[in-house]
C-alpha positions as semicolon CSV with decimal commas, in nm:
position;residue;x (nm);y (nm);z (nm)
1;X;2,426;0,936;0,215
2;X;2,078;0,816;0,116
3;X;1,992;0,458;0,191
4;X;1,774;0,244;-0,032
5;X;1,492;0,295;0,218
6;X;1,514;0,672;0,256
7;X;1,475;0,751;-0,112
8;X;1,154;0,544;-0,133
9;X;0,976;0,808;0,075
10;X;0,901;1,173;0,021
11;X;0,987;1,422;0,296
12;X;0,666;1,320;0,474
13;X;0,484;0,999;0,400
14;X;0,141;0,905;0,534
15;X;0,086;0,551;0,660
16;X;-0,228;0,360;0,752
17;X;-0,149;0,208;1,091
18;X;-0,280;-0,143;1,158
19;X;-0,230;-0,415;1,414
20;X;-0,159;-0,786;1,392
21;X;-0,111;-0,990;1,708
22;X;-0,047;-0,671;1,907
23;X;0,234;-0,554;1,675
24;X;0,200;-0,222;1,491
25;X;0,241;-0,216;1,111
26;X;0,202;0,057;0,854
27;X;0,125;0,063;0,482
28;X;0,158;0,373;0,264
29;X;-0,179;0,547;0,231
30;X;-0,106;0,598;-0,139
31;X;-0,174;0,225;-0,200
32;X;-0,495;0,208;0,006
33;X;-0,830;0,234;-0,170
34;X;-1,056;0,193;0,133
35;X;-1,105;0,009;0,462
36;X;-1,409;-0,216;0,524
37;X;-1,532;-0,463;0,779
38;X;-1,500;-0,827;0,665
39;X;-1,825;-0,928;0,499
40;X;-1,941;-1,219;0,289
41;X;-1,599;-1,362;0,210
42;X;-1,646;-1,668;-0,012
43;X;-1,370;-1,930;0,018
44;X;-1,210;-2,051;-0,306
45;X;-1,073;-2,407;-0,320
46;X;-0,714;-2,487;-0,415
47;X;-0,568;-2,150;-0,321
48;X;-0,267;-2,081;-0,099
49;X;-0,337;-2,094;0,278
50;X;-0,313;-1,715;0,314
51;X;-0,597;-1,661;0,064
52;X;-0,913;-1,629;0,273
53;X;-1,141;-1,611;-0,032
54;X;-1,306;-1,343;-0,243
55;X;-1,549;-1,059;-0,173
56;X;-1,734;-0,795;-0,369
57;X;-1,596;-0,445;-0,364
58;X;-1,855;-0,234;-0,538
59;X;-1,889;-0,399;-0,881
60;X;-1,575;-0,613;-0,880
61;X;-1,468;-0,932;-0,707
62;X;-1,139;-0,910;-0,521
63;X;-0,925;-1,175;-0,351
64;X;-0,893;-1,139;0,027
65;X;-0,567;-1,246;0,186
66;X;-0,482;-1,286;0,553
67;X;-0,183;-1,072;0,642
68;X;-0,145;-1,281;0,960
69;X;-0,098;-1,603;0,766
70;X;0,118;-1,441;0,498
71;X;0,354;-1,316;0,770
72;X;0,360;-1,650;0,952
73;X;0,143;-1,536;1,246
74;X;-0,117;-1,794;1,357
75;X;-0,471;-1,725;1,238
76;X;-0,747;-1,616;1,477
77;X;-1,121;-1,563;1,440
78;X;-1,233;-1,223;1,316
79;X;-1,344;-0,975;1,582
80;X;-1,538;-0,649;1,574
81;X;-1,207;-0,473;1,516
82;X;-1,107;-0,689;1,216
83;X;-1,084;-0,498;0,889
84;X;-1,021;-0,560;0,521
85;X;-0,791;-0,301;0,365
86;X;-0,836;-0,271;-0,013
87;X;-0,490;-0,229;-0,167
88;X;-0,416;-0,138;-0,526
89;X;-0,119;-0,321;-0,673
90;X;-0,055;-0,242;-1,036
91;X;-0,373;-0,332;-1,221
92;X;-0,503;-0,558;-0,942
93;X;-0,688;-0,488;-0,621
94;X;-0,653;-0,710;-0,313
95;X;-0,832;-0,715;0,020
96;X;-0,593;-0,755;0,311
97;X;-0,748;-0,895;0,631
98;X;-0,596;-0,745;0,950
99;X;-0,678;-0,753;1,323
100;X;-0,755;-0,381;1,337
101;X;-0,692;-0,046;1,173
102;X;-0,594;0,234;1,409
103;X;-0,536;0,559;1,223
104;X;-0,336;0,742;0,958
105;X;-0,005;0,889;1,069
106;X;0,259;1,095;0,895
107;X;0,626;1,003;0,926
108;X;0,910;1,215;0,794
109;X;1,231;1,068;0,652
110;X;1,412;1,112;0,983
111;X;1,153;0,890;1,156
112;X;1,208;0,603;0,912
113;X;1,507;0,373;0,929
114;X;1,593;0,083;0,699
115;X;1,486;-0,268;0,800
116;X;1,738;-0,443;1,024
117;X;1,721;-0,767;0,831
118;X;1,673;-0,844;0,467
119;X;1,353;-1,040;0,409
120;X;1,444;-1,137;0,054
121;X;1,400;-1,508;0,005
122;X;1,246;-1,745;-0,245
123;X;0,898;-1,668;-0,109
124;X;0,925;-1,295;-0,047
125;X;1,079;-0,999;-0,226
126;X;1,157;-0,720;0,018
127;X;0,817;-0,632;0,161
128;X;0,951;-0,476;0,484
129;X;1,050;-0,130;0,364
130;X;1,148;0,031;0,690
131;X;1,096;0,084;1,059
132;X;0,905;0,389;1,174
133;X;0,924;0,576;1,500
134;X;0,605;0,777;1,538
135;X;0,594;1,072;1,776
136;X;0,302;0,934;1,977
137;X;0,402;0,566;1,964
138;X;0,657;0,414;2,193
139;X;0,662;0,105;1,972
140;X;0,837;0,058;1,640
141;X;0,608;0,059;1,337
142;X;0,701;-0,211;1,085
143;X;0,647;-0,048;0,746
144;X;0,523;-0,283;0,476
145;X;0,512;-0,254;0,101
146;X;0,180;-0,432;0,050
147;X;0,228;-0,420;-0,325
148;X;0,553;-0,616;-0,297
149;X;0,400;-0,849;-0,039
150;X;0,113;-0,959;-0,263
151;X;0,237;-0,902;-0,615
152;X;0,569;-1,081;-0,613
153;X;0,635;-1,353;-0,867
154;X;0,567;-1,636;-0,622
155;X;0,227;-1,495;-0,526
156;X;0,134;-1,434;-0,889
157;X;0,223;-1,794;-0,979
158;X;0,022;-1,936;-0,688
159;X;-0,278;-1,711;-0,720
160;X;-0,402;-1,616;-1,065
161;X;-0,674;-1,352;-1,029
162;X;-0,808;-1,430;-1,377
163;X;-0,863;-1,793;-1,275
164;X;-1,046;-1,679;-0,962
165;X;-1,269;-1,448;-1,164
166;X;-1,372;-1,745;-1,379
167;X;-1,457;-1,947;-1,064
168;X;-1,680;-1,675;-0,921
169;X;-2,032;-1,611;-1,049
170;X;-2,178;-1,268;-1,107
171;X;-2,310;-1,252;-0,749
172;X;-1,960;-1,272;-0,600
173;X;-1,995;-1,629;-0,472
174;X;-1,774;-1,924;-0,551
175;X;-1,914;-2,112;-0,851
């Protein structure tokens, strides 16, 4: 019998492995555009606490969100290992600030189990999509659907990318 989680993945799915507060997380590589070091992030007033600001990604301005804060993990200063993962979600692109990015790993269906707890609430809409057991990791990899994490109705209501674009000048700085 296929679970809701198992049919979300092909036979083998590649995940970008990242760390937050020592815990291992993974996001499907299919949603990742690129990984960068945090640079020139301009804060934007009156945004949710998890919105760090905006940055230029080639010729566009993208919002940068702290995955730590979004997941309820206390914020820390960026380090040399900190990275911004550019994620495509529908027609929008977001930068996701994480403690570090480790590698890309492939998990097959047998290595992925459904989440133990439902994370569906008023604020979130099922962003934990499974638990992975990598061959080389002794730890469980918490598999995240970054698109669901940052494109749910609550996030869209709180953070209107079109409004942010109007508040940012052509040089990528807050107006």
